[in-house]
C-alpha positions as CSV (number, residue, x, y, z in Angstrom):
1,M,-1.0,-4.2,-35.6
2,A,2.1,-2.8,-34.4
3,K,0.4,-1.3,-31.6
4,A,-0.9,-4.5,-30.5
5,K,2.1,-6.3,-30.7
6,H,3.8,-3.8,-28.9
7,I,1.3,-4.0,-25.9
8,L,1.3,-7.8,-26.1
9,S,5.3,-7.7,-25.8
10,F,5.3,-5.0,-22.9
11,V,2.6,-7.0,-20.8
12,G,4.3,-10.5,-21.7
13,W,7.5,-9.3,-20.0
14,W,5.8,-7.2,-17.3
15,G,3.6,-10.3,-16.5
16,L,6.6,-12.5,-16.0
17,L,8.3,-10.0,-13.8
18,V,5.0,-10.0,-11.7
19,A,5.0,-14.0,-11.8
20,V,8.4,-14.2,-10.5
21,C,7.8,-11.7,-7.7
22,G,4.4,-13.5,-6.9
23,A,6.5,-16.7,-6.7
24,L,9.1,-15.4,-4.4
25,T,6.2,-14.1,-2.1
26,V,5.2,-17.8,-1.9
27,L,8.7,-19.2,-1.6
28,F,9.6,-17.1,1.6
29,G,5.9,-16.9,2.7
30,Y,5.0,-20.7,3.0
31,P,8.2,-21.0,5.2
32,A,7.5,-18.2,7.4
33,L,3.9,-19.1,8.4
34,G,5.3,-22.7,9.2
35,M,7.8,-20.8,11.3
36,L,5.4,-18.8,12.8
37,R,3.0,-21.8,13.5
38,D,6.1,-23.7,14.9
39,G,7.2,-20.9,17.3
40,R,3.6,-20.6,18.4
41,R,3.5,-24.2,19.2
42,A,6.8,-24.3,20.7
43,K,6.1,-21.4,23.1
44,E,2.7,-23.2,24.2
45,S,4.7,-26.7,24.6
46,A,6.3,-25.7,27.7
47,S,3.3,-25.6,29.7
48,W,1.7,-28.9,27.9
49,P,1.2,-31.6,30.3
50,Q,3.5,-34.7,30.0
51,V,3.5,-38.5,30.1
52,R,6.0,-41.3,29.9
53,G,6.9,-42.8,26.5
54,H,9.1,-45.0,24.9
55,V,11.4,-44.3,22.0
56,L,11.0,-46.8,18.7
57,S,13.6,-45.5,16.6
58,S,15.7,-42.2,16.0
59,S,17.6,-41.0,13.0
60,C,19.1,-38.3,10.8
61,D,17.4,-37.8,7.5
62,R,18.6,-35.9,4.6
63,A,15.9,-35.2,2.0
64,P,16.7,-37.0,-1.2
65,G,19.3,-35.1,-3.8
66,V,20.2,-32.8,-0.9
67,R,24.0,-31.8,-0.6
68,Q,25.7,-33.3,2.2
69,T,26.4,-29.8,4.0
70,H,22.7,-29.4,4.4
71,T,21.5,-30.1,8.0
72,P,19.7,-33.2,8.2
73,D,16.6,-33.7,10.0
74,L,16.3,-35.1,13.3
75,R,13.6,-37.8,13.4
76,V,12.5,-39.6,16.8
77,H,9.6,-42.1,16.6
78,Y,8.1,-42.7,19.9
79,R,4.7,-44.2,21.6
80,Y,3.0,-42.9,24.2
81,V,-0.3,-43.6,26.0
82,V,-3.2,-40.5,27.1
83,E,-6.0,-41.4,28.9
84,G,-5.6,-45.1,27.7
85,Q,-5.4,-44.0,24.1
86,T,-2.2,-44.9,22.5
87,Y,-0.5,-42.3,20.2
88,E,2.9,-42.4,18.1
89,G,4.8,-39.3,17.7
90,H,7.9,-38.2,15.6
91,R,8.6,-34.7,16.9
92,A,11.5,-34.4,19.2
93,T,11.9,-30.4,18.7
94,F,9.5,-27.7,16.8
95,A,13.1,-25.9,16.0
96,T,14.0,-25.9,12.5
97,H,17.7,-25.5,13.0
98,L,19.6,-27.6,15.7
99,G,22.3,-25.1,16.4
100,V,25.6,-26.1,17.3
101,V,24.6,-29.7,18.2
102,T,24.7,-32.0,15.6
103,C,21.8,-34.1,14.6
104,E,23.9,-37.7,15.3
105,E,24.4,-35.9,18.9
106,L,20.5,-35.5,19.6
107,A,19.9,-39.0,17.9
108,A,22.3,-40.5,20.4
109,G,20.3,-39.2,23.3
110,Y,17.2,-41.1,22.2
111,P,18.4,-44.6,21.6
112,A,15.5,-47.5,20.6
113,G,13.8,-48.5,23.9
114,A,14.7,-45.5,25.9
115,E,11.9,-43.9,28.2
116,V,11.3,-40.3,27.5
117,E,9.1,-37.8,28.6
118,V,6.4,-36.7,26.1
119,H,4.9,-33.3,26.2
120,F,1.2,-33.5,24.5
121,A,-1.3,-30.7,23.4
122,P,-4.2,-30.9,25.8
123,A,-6.4,-30.4,23.2
124,D,-5.1,-32.6,20.7
125,P,-3.0,-35.5,22.5
126,S,-1.7,-36.7,18.8
127,L,0.3,-33.3,18.9
128,S,3.3,-33.8,20.9
129,V,7.1,-33.1,21.4
130,L,10.2,-34.2,23.3
131,R,11.9,-30.9,23.9
132,P,9.2,-28.2,24.8
133,G,10.1,-24.6,24.3
134,D,12.5,-25.4,21.3
135,G,11.3,-23.4,18.4
136,P,12.6,-21.9,15.2
137,S,15.0,-18.8,15.5
138,P,12.8,-15.9,16.0
139,V,15.3,-13.7,13.8
140,M,15.3,-16.3,11.1
141,T,11.3,-16.4,11.2
142,G,11.1,-12.5,11.4
143,L,13.6,-12.3,8.1
144,A,11.5,-14.9,6.2
145,A,8.4,-13.1,7.1
146,L,9.8,-9.7,5.9
147,A,11.1,-11.1,2.7
148,A,7.7,-12.5,1.7
149,L,6.0,-9.0,2.7
150,A,8.5,-7.3,0.7
151,F,7.9,-9.2,-2.4
152,A,4.1,-9.5,-1.5
153,A,4.4,-5.7,-2.0
154,L,6.2,-5.4,-4.9
155,T,4.2,-7.7,-6.6
156,V,1.1,-5.5,-5.9
157,F,3.0,-2.7,-6.9
158,L,4.5,-3.9,-10.4
159,T,0.7,-5.1,-11.0
160,G,-0.5,-1.7,-10.4
161,M,2.5,-0.3,-12.6
162,G,2.0,-2.4,-15.5
163,V,-1.9,-1.9,-15.7
164,R,-1.5,1.6,-15.4
165,M,1.4,1.5,-18.2
166,A,-0.4,-0.7,-20.6
167,S,-3.6,1.4,-20.4
168,R,-1.3,4.3,-20.9
169,M,0.2,2.5,-24.2
170,A,-3.2,1.4,-25.5
171,R,-4.0,5.1,-25.6
172,Q,-0.9,6.6,-26.9
173,G,0.6,4.3,-29.3
174,P,3.7,2.1,-29.4
175,H,5.9,4.7,-28.4
176,P,5.6,6.1,-24.4
177,G,5.7,9.8,-26.1
178,A,3.5,9.3,-29.2
179,R,0.1,11.0,-29.5
180,R,-2.9,9.8,-30.9
181,K,-3.3,11.5,-34.6
182,R,-6.7,12.8,-35.4
183,R,-8.3,12.5,-38.4
């Protein structure tokens, strides 16, 4: 009974450590995938066709509960027409960080009613952007991807170590150096 409790205690703590590493993999991996996708789209958007559109509204939004020091998201709502079909877009840029220009300064450049150049994906005209070529920082994308890969590798390593150690404990007994008694 003591042996079973010891193994369960070990597996519980080790499992928690593996779960935390797995959660960190997702925490860094999901944004990294989004930044990779947005970086690809930003690069492609530089060669997308363009049409005239009109700004419906623009604002700088902060997510509820986010500190005031957090960079707000630029929201530009605009309408454009491609081959007789009307679309509405909201993306000013694929960049996740606006750099030294404040959100408010960018939003001021898109007042309601203003005419704008809208760049759209030829294969999917509903995908559009006002500032083609602006994408996430390659450095930040690389760091997020590297962190996700590191935590994924650590999760796999810890899982393998945990399985081996639990197996060894089941064979040897509650103490790492203890041997099985033969009767």
